[in-house]
N, C-alpha and C positions, 0 to 999 in steps of 0.2 A: 504493500499498500504506500509506503514511504516514497519507493522508487516511483510508483504512478503519479504521486503529488509532485515530484520532482520535477517529472517529466511535462506534467501538465502546465508547471510554472514555467518551464522553459518555452513551451509553445506559446503560452499567453505572451511572456517577454518577446518572441520571435515578433509578434505583429501588432503591438501596441507601443504608447510611448506617451510619458507623463507630460503634462503641459509644461512647455519652455525648455525640453530639451532638444528639440527638433524644430526647424524652420516650418513645420506642420504639426498639427495635432490631429491624429487618427480619430473617427465618430466613436462614442461609446461602444456603440454595438459591435464594433470591430473586437473589442475582448470578449465578448459574448460567442461571437462567431469562432473565434480563436479556441476559447476553452471546448466549444460543442464539437469542433473538427478535431481536437485531440481525444475526446471520448468517443468519437466515431472511429477512429483508428483504432482504439483499444478495443472496441466492440467487434471490430471486424476479424479478429482472431478465429482463425477456422480449424488449425491444427496446433499440438502443444509445440512451442520452440524447440524442446528437447528432443523431440521425435524428427527433426530437422536436422540435427548436428552437422550430419554428414554433407549437406548442401551449404554450410556457412560460406562467405566468401568475403574478402576484404575488398570492399569498394574504393577504398584509395580516398577517403574523406579528404578534401581540399584544407589540411592542417596549416599551408602556410597562410592561407586568409587569416585564420584565427592568430598566427605569429605576427601577421603584418599590424604593428601598432600606428602606422602612419596611415591608414585607410580614413578617408574623408568622410563625411556625412553622406554624401551621395553616392560614394561606393559602398560603403555599408549597407545602405538602403537597397541599392542595386542588387547585391548579394541575397539579401532577404528577398526581394522580389523575385529573382532568377529561382530562388529555393522553391517558393511556392508556386510559379510557373511552372517549373518542370514536375512537380510534385502532380499540379492539375493535369499536365499532359499525361503523365503517368497512369492516373486513373480514369484517362477518356480512351486508352488503348481499349481493342478488341479483347485482349487476354483478360484485362481487367474486369470487363463488363461480365466476362464467363465466371470468373474467379470469386466476385463478391456479390453478396446478398444486395440487391436494386434498393431496397428499403434504408440501407447504410450510404450505399456507393453515390446514389443520388442527392442527399443532403450534403456529405463530403464534398462533390463536385461544386454544388451551389455556394456553400462557404467559402471554399478555395476561391471562386470567383469573385465572391464580395470581397474578400480580404485583398485579392489583385486591384481590384478597381480602387479601393483604398489607398494602396500603397503606390498605384499609378499616379493618383493624384497627388499625393505627397513627393513622390520623386520629381514632378513636373515642376513644383515649387520650389524644393530642396536645390534643384539643378538650377534654376534660375535665380536663387539666391546666393549660390557658391559661383562667383565671379571667374574663377580659376578653373581650366579645363583639366580635371583630373581624369586620370585613365579609369573610367568606372568599368570598360569592358573585359580588362585582363581578370579581374576578380570575379565577374559573373561569369567568364570563360570558364574558369576552374570548376565552376560549379554545375555548369553546362554539361562537362567532361565528367564529372562524378555521377550525374544521372543517365549520362550516355552508357556508362560502365552497366549500370542497373540495367536499363533496358538490354542491354547484349546479354547480360547474366539471365533475364528473365525468357529471353528467346532461346538461349542455349539450352535452358533446363525446360523449353516446352511450356512454360507457363503453369509449372505445376502446383500443387497446393504448398509443398514446401518451399518452392521457389518465392511464391507469394508471400510466404510467412516470412521467410529470410528479409525479404525486402522491407517487408511492414517493420518487423523488428529495427532494420537498418535505417528507415525513414523515422522511426520514433527517436533512434540513438543519434540522428545528426540534428533533429530540433534540439535535443538536449544538449550537443556541441556547440550550438549555435549560441548558447549563452555568453559566450568571451564577446560575440559582436554586440548582444545588448546591451554588455556593460559600457562598451564604446559610445553607445548611443544615450547612456546614463539610464538605463532601466535597471532598477532593481529590485528585489523580492519586496521590498516596503513599497515601492510603487504598485506593484501587482495588489497586494492587500487593500490599497484604497479604492481600487475599480470596482 
């Protein structure tokens, strides 16, 4: 239960911001959508992760993004947006539709789409406010490459239940690892508790 709570807090941190920390404040409903998406991911478990140990894979999460303390606000938001965009695409694949219960998958897709719209609006504003031309594409490209590895893995495993379970756990892990990015945006656990 403690691990689930930690992962929930990481996901909420992924896509919400306290007033004043960004050039853009995401709508209040964004936090609720984030929480709901995380709950849906948790409910999507079809098989025990322990039964899929032989299928585990290192997807090479882009640690260099986490280690780069020089990322600017627009770069950080771009990485978070890319993560959600790639996740949305992953859950739009044919294999995804066959693997997951539509009663869980459809609201997850809708929630991810809403989060992306919120982030898109913020990114336009933040990029306009940050006058220097930062390399936002390099960091987002690393996230895109990470998800490409996930797509290739699923195809290689023929979209099996175990492959989807490994990916589901990996995605939840990726959200947890993204807390380093959240800290750069000034998002802390006490900020989450106030929402």
